[in-house]
C-alpha positions in Angstrom: 123.0 96.5 90.0 120.8 98.9 88.2 119.1 101.9 89.7 116.3 102.0 92.2 113.4 104.3 91.5 112.3 106.0 94.8 108.7 107.4 94.4 107.6 110.3 96.7 104.6 112.6 96.7 106.7 115.7 96.4 110.4 116.5 96.2 112.1 118.4 97.8 110.0 119.0 100.8 111.2 120.8 104.0 109.0 118.7 106.2 110.5 115.4 104.9 114.1 115.6 105.8 114.0 111.8 106.7 113.3 111.0 103.0 116.2 113.1 101.8 118.4 111.7 104.5 117.6 108.1 103.3 118.2 108.9 99.7 121.6 110.5 100.4 122.5 107.6 102.7 121.7 105.0 100.1 123.8 106.9 97.5 126.7 106.9 100.0 126.3 103.1 100.2 126.7 102.8 96.5 123.1 102.5 95.4 122.1 104.5 92.4 118.7 106.2 92.7 116.2 107.9 90.4 113.7 110.1 92.3 110.2 110.0 91.0 108.0 112.8 92.3 104.2 113.1 91.9 104.4 116.8 92.2 106.9 119.7 91.8 108.2 121.4 94.9 106.1 123.9 96.7 108.6 125.0 99.4 110.6 128.1 98.8 113.8 126.8 100.3 115.7 123.5 100.6 117.8 121.9 103.3 121.6 121.5 102.7 121.2 117.7 102.3 119.0 118.3 99.2 122.0 120.0 97.5 124.1 116.9 98.2 121.8 114.4 96.6 123.1 113.4 93.2 120.0 111.5 91.8 118.1 112.7 88.8 114.4 113.6 89.4 111.5 112.6 87.2 108.4 114.7 87.8 105.1 113.3 86.9 102.1 115.5 85.9 100.5 116.3 89.2 97.1 116.6 87.6 96.2 114.8 84.4 95.0 118.1 82.7 98.5 119.5 83.3 99.9 117.7 80.3 97.3 115.8 78.2 99.7 114.7 75.4 102.0 113.1 78.0 99.1 111.4 79.8 97.6 110.1 76.5 101.0 108.7 75.4 101.3 106.9 78.8 97.8 105.5 78.5 98.5 104.2 74.9 101.8 102.7 76.0 100.2 100.9 79.0 97.2 99.6 77.0 99.6 97.9 74.5 101.4 96.0 77.3 100.5 92.3 78.0 100.4 93.3 81.7 97.7 95.9 81.2 94.7 93.6 81.8 96.0 92.4 85.2 96.8 95.9 86.3 93.5 97.3 85.1 91.6 94.5 87.0 93.4 95.6 90.2 92.5 99.2 89.4 88.8 98.3 88.9 88.8 96.4 92.2 90.2 99.5 93.9 87.8 101.8 92.1 84.8 99.8 93.2 85.7 100.7 96.8 87.0 104.2 96.2 85.3 106.1 93.4 87.3 109.2 93.7 89.0 111.5 91.1 92.2 110.8 92.9 92.0 107.1 92.0 91.8 108.0 88.3 94.7 110.5 88.7 96.9 107.8 90.2 96.1 105.5 87.2 97.1 108.2 84.8 100.3 108.9 86.7 101.2 105.2 86.8 100.8 104.9 83.0 103.1 107.9 82.5 105.6 106.5 84.9 105.5 103.0 83.3 106.2 104.6 79.9 109.0 107.0 81.1 110.7 104.7 83.6 114.3 104.2 82.3 115.3 100.7 81.2 118.0 100.4 84.0 115.4 100.6 86.8 115.1 97.2 88.4 113.1 98.0 91.5 110.6 100.6 92.7 110.6 101.8 96.3 107.9 104.2 97.5 107.7 106.5 100.6 104.1 106.5 102.0 101.5 103.8 101.6 98.6 106.0 100.4 98.6 107.7 97.0 102.3 107.3 96.1 102.0 103.6 96.7 98.9 103.4 94.4 101.0 104.9 91.6 103.9 102.7 92.3 101.8 99.5 92.5 100.1 100.1 89.2 103.3 101.1 87.5 105.2 98.1 88.9 102.5 95.8 87.6 102.7 97.3 84.1 106.5 97.0 83.9 106.7 93.7 85.7 109.0 95.1 88.4 109.1 94.3 92.1 108.3 97.1 94.5 108.6 97.9 98.2 107.5 100.6 100.6 108.4 102.7 103.5 105.3 103.6 105.6 105.3 106.5 108.1 102.2 108.0 109.7 99.3 109.6 107.9 99.6 107.2 105.0 99.0 104.3 107.5 96.4 105.7 109.8 94.1 107.4 107.2 94.1 104.6 104.7 91.4 101.9 104.8 92.5 98.5 106.0 91.5 96.9 102.7 93.8 99.1 100.8 96.8 98.6 103.1 96.2 94.9 103.1 96.2 94.7 99.2 99.3 96.9 99.0 101.3 94.9 101.5 100.3 91.7 99.7 101.5 93.2 96.3 104.8 94.5 97.7 107.9 92.4 98.0 108.7 93.9 101.4 108.1 97.0 103.4 109.6 99.0 106.2 108.1 101.3 108.8 109.6 103.7 111.3 107.9 102.9 114.6 107.0 99.8 116.6 103.3 100.9 116.8 103.2 101.1 113.0 104.9 97.8 112.6 102.4 96.0 114.9 99.4 97.4 113.0 100.8 96.7 109.5 101.9 93.1 110.4 98.3 92.5 111.6 97.1 93.2 108.1 99.9 91.4 106.2 99.6 88.1 104.3 103.1 87.4 105.7 104.0 89.5 108.8 107.7 89.0 108.1 107.3 91.2 105.1 107.1 94.3 107.4 110.3 95.4 109.1 110.8 97.9 111.8 113.5 100.3 110.6 114.0 103.5 112.6 115.1 106.3 110.2 116.9 108.1 113.0 119.2 111.1 112.7 122.5 111.7 111.1 124.3 113.1 114.2 127.4 114.0 112.2 125.3 116.9 110.9 124.3 118.1 114.3 126.5 120.0 116.8 127.0 119.0 120.4 124.4 120.5 122.8 125.1 124.1 123.9 125.8 125.1 127.5 122.6 126.5 129.0 123.9 126.9 132.6 124.4 130.6 132.5 121.2 131.6 130.9 118.7 134.0 132.6 115.7 136.0 131.6 112.6 134.6 129.9 112.4 130.8 129.4 112.3 130.1 125.7 109.8 127.5 124.6 110.0 126.2 121.0 107.6 124.2 118.8 108.7 122.9 115.4 106.0 121.4 113.2 103.5 122.1 110.5 100.5 124.1 111.5 98.1 121.1 111.0 95.6 119.5 113.4 97.7 116.5 114.4 100.5 118.7 115.8 98.2 120.1 118.5 99.7 123.5 118.4 96.4 125.0 119.6 96.7 122.9 122.7 100.1 124.4 123.3 98.7 127.9 123.1 95.8 127.1 125.5 98.3 125.6 127.9 100.5 128.7 127.7 97.5 130.9 128.4 96.8 128.9 131.6 100.3 129.5 133.1 100.5 131.7 136.2 100.8 135.4 135.4 104.2 135.8 137.1 106.1 133.3 134.9 108.5 134.8 132.4 108.4 132.9 129.1 108.4 133.3 125.3 107.1 130.9 122.7 108.4 130.4 119.2 106.8 128.4 116.4 108.6 127.2 113.3 106.6 125.7 110.4 104.2 126.5 107.7 100.7 125.0 107.3 97.1 125.6 106.6 96.2 126.5 110.2 98.8 129.3 110.6 96.4 132.2 110.5 93.9 130.5 112.7 96.6 129.8 115.3 97.7 133.4 115.3 94.2 134.6 115.8 93.9 132.1 118.7 97.0 133.6 120.4 95.4 137.0 120.1 92.1 135.8 121.7 94.0 134.1 124.5 95.9 137.3 125.3 99.4 135.9 124.7 100.2 137.2 121.2 102.9 139.5 122.6 104.9 136.5 123.9 104.6 134.5 120.7 106.8 134.6 117.6 105.7 132.9 114.3 108.7 132.2 112.1 107.1 130.1 109.3 109.0 127.4 107.4 112.8 127.5 107.8 115.7 125.6 106.4 117.3 123.0 108.8 120.3 125.2 109.6 118.0 127.9 111.0 115.9 125.3 112.9 119.0 123.9 114.6 119.9 127.4 115.7 116.4 127.7 117.2 116.8 124.5 119.2 120.1 125.9 120.6 118.5 129.1 121.7 115.5 127.4 123.3 115.1 126.0 126.9 112.1 123.8 126.4 110.7 121.9 123.4 106.9 121.2 123.1 105.0 119.1 120.6 101.5 118.1 121.9 100.7 115.6 119.2 97.2 114.1 118.9 95.1 111.7 116.9 92.8 113.6 114.5 89.2 112.8 113.7 90.2 110.9 110.5 92.8 108.9 112.3 95.9 110.8 111.2 98.7 111.0 113.7 102.5 111.5 114.0 104.8 108.5 113.8 108.2 109.2 115.5 108.6 112.9 115.0 112.1 113.8 113.8 111.8 117.2 115.5 111.6 115.5 118.9 114.9 113.6 118.2 116.5 116.8 116.9 115.4 118.7 120.0 116.7 116.0 122.3 120.1 115.9 120.4 120.5 119.6 121.4 119.9 118.9 125.0 116.4 120.3 125.2 113.9 119.2 127.8 111.0 117.9 125.7 107.3 117.8 126.5 104.9 115.8 124.3 101.9 113.4 124.5 101.4 109.7 125.0 100.4 108.8 121.5 101.7 106.7 118.6 105.5 106.2 118.9 106.3 109.2 121.2 106.8 106.7 124.1 109.4 105.0 122.0 111.6 108.0 122.3 110.5 109.8 125.5 110.8 107.9 128.8 108.7 109.7 131.3 110.8 111.8 133.8 114.0 110.4 132.3 114.3 111.8 128.8 111.3 114.1 128.8 107.7 114.5 129.9 104.5 113.3 128.4 100.8 114.0 129.2 97.7 112.6 127.6 96.6 114.1 124.3 94.1 117.0 124.1 94.7 118.0 127.8 95.9 121.6 127.8 95.4 121.7 131.6 97.9 118.9 132.1 100.1 120.3 129.5 100.1 123.6 131.4 101.1 121.8 134.6 104.0 120.1 132.9 105.1 123.4 131.3 105.0 125.2 134.7 107.1 122.4 136.2 109.7 122.8 133.5 109.7 126.6 133.5 110.2 126.8 137.2 112.8 124.0 137.6 116.0 124.7 135.6 117.7 121.6 137.2 114.9 119.4 135.9 115.3 120.9 132.4 119.1 120.2 132.6 118.7 116.6 133.8 116.1 115.7 131.2 118.0 117.4 128.4 121.3 115.9 129.2 119.9 112.3 129.5 117.9 112.7 126.3 120.9 113.9 124.3 122.9 110.9 125.4 120.1 108.3 124.9 119.0 109.6 121.5 122.5 109.4 120.1 122.8 105.8 121.4 119.5 104.5 120.1 118.5 106.5 117.1 121.6 107.0 114.8 120.6 106.8 111.2 123.3 104.3 110.2 121.7 101.0 111.3 118.5 101.8 109.5 120.3 102.9 106.3 122.5 99.8 106.4 119.3 97.7 106.7 117.5 99.5 103.8 120.6 99.2 101.6 120.9 95.4 102.4 117.2 94.9 101.5 117.6 96.7 98.2 120.8 94.9 97.4 119.2 91.5 98.1 116.5 92.4 95.5 119.2 93.1 93.0 120.9 89.8 93.7 117.6 87.9 93.2 116.9 89.8 90.0 120.4 89.0 88.6 
């Protein structure tokens, strides 16, 4: 079989280890990949798995003014194709409902991709159903190639239903990583069987066994790993920490970059807890795993934002559970698919710092509860969320496409 082009918004990205994990897993299953990225990397570091990936990377111009000759060549190539009229009609239909600069940019990127896509590419697969899928859909129409998608979280819940419906109809098949996502996308599909539930899971061979926390004393260490963005609810975590009884001995550590970092630091100052809070910024996965192993509690108070954005099944929750941490999160999206209340963690309703504080106090003051939740979670997550079944299924779907094309 020829190569598969996997289209992503940016590569490599520290916050998207699941994408790198899938690409490397497909390579190990004998599938040759070309990575197509809509933008160049912005993170200063990479995870070890990025260094293992063998695929070439094709970077498209992020903005059309970045490389006018390249964009003009792509446009001329596309306009000369017999498929251009049908693609442009689809674009005009989309533009009538979304007259944004971004829509024009995706058209330009699609034309560049169609021109520069190597001849041995026989299928396009895209991560995220929003802008990357627009580029992929237009380029696939131009080149007469089938395409498929993996949908995750923001791309689903911040996209209008009409756009999701059209993209699902145009794709050959799609996968998504939570039951909640699958139910919604199937409700929009021309054929619900097109949308498969495929948990991306974790490669537990890369993760150590949980550490022994039985002899620890001193301050209880509370960890949060996640970008400083609204849907992670990190401000709710800070407000909950500020509500804890004065006599409790705890420390809070946050790992992750993001637009709200400075605002969150200022909030910690106003709440009077800044001396107990450490902000470590974005880190490579090896450092994140060491932080899980130092911690006693993991907190991620996810929430649905005003524009509908939300987490899917956060990898960090699974990673924390794998390291035997007692996890505290919220009852949204797919979190209940991984946390079973009072068995593998604790959950409270979103946007309730008061209830979050109560759950935190319970965990901080009860080491036996932390041990029980962490040990059960570590066992269950390894049983249910190994990456291998999902990767095997993705490889089978892509191989089936190759067999049909041959």
